[in-house]
C-alpha positions as CSV (number, residue, x, y, z in Angstrom):
1,X,-99.7,9.2,27.5
2,X,-96.6,11.3,27.9
3,X,-98.5,13.7,30.2
4,X,-99.6,10.8,32.4
5,X,-96.1,9.4,32.5
6,X,-94.7,12.8,33.4
7,X,-97.3,13.2,36.2
8,X,-96.5,9.7,37.6
9,X,-92.8,10.5,37.4
10,X,-93.3,13.8,39.3
11,X,-95.4,12.1,41.9
12,X,-92.8,9.4,42.4
13,X,-90.1,12.0,42.8
14,X,-92.1,14.0,45.3
15,X,-93.0,10.8,47.3
16,X,-89.3,9.8,47.4
17,X,-88.4,13.3,48.5
18,X,-91.0,13.3,51.3
19,X,-89.9,9.9,52.5
20,X,-86.2,10.9,52.6
21,X,-87.1,14.2,54.4
22,X,-89.2,12.4,57.0
23,X,-86.4,9.8,57.5
24,X,-83.8,12.5,57.8
25,X,-85.9,14.3,60.4
26,X,-86.8,11.2,62.3
27,X,-83.2,10.0,62.5
28,X,-81.9,12.7,64.9
29,X,-85.2,13.2,66.7
30,X,-86.4,9.6,66.6
31,X,-87.0,9.4,70.3
32,X,-89.1,12.6,70.4
33,X,-92.0,11.9,68.0
34,X,-92.1,8.2,68.9
35,X,-93.6,8.5,72.4
36,X,-95.8,11.4,71.4
37,X,-97.4,9.3,68.6
38,X,-97.7,6.2,70.7
39,X,-98.9,8.0,73.8
């Protein structure tokens, strides 16, 4: 159980880190990837 909880905790941390990184990158360059993805 401890191993499973540790893995879930690690995944949650990595997911939050990825989301924060993508948000930080999308903030200054929000206009660039938007049209590319939609177009």
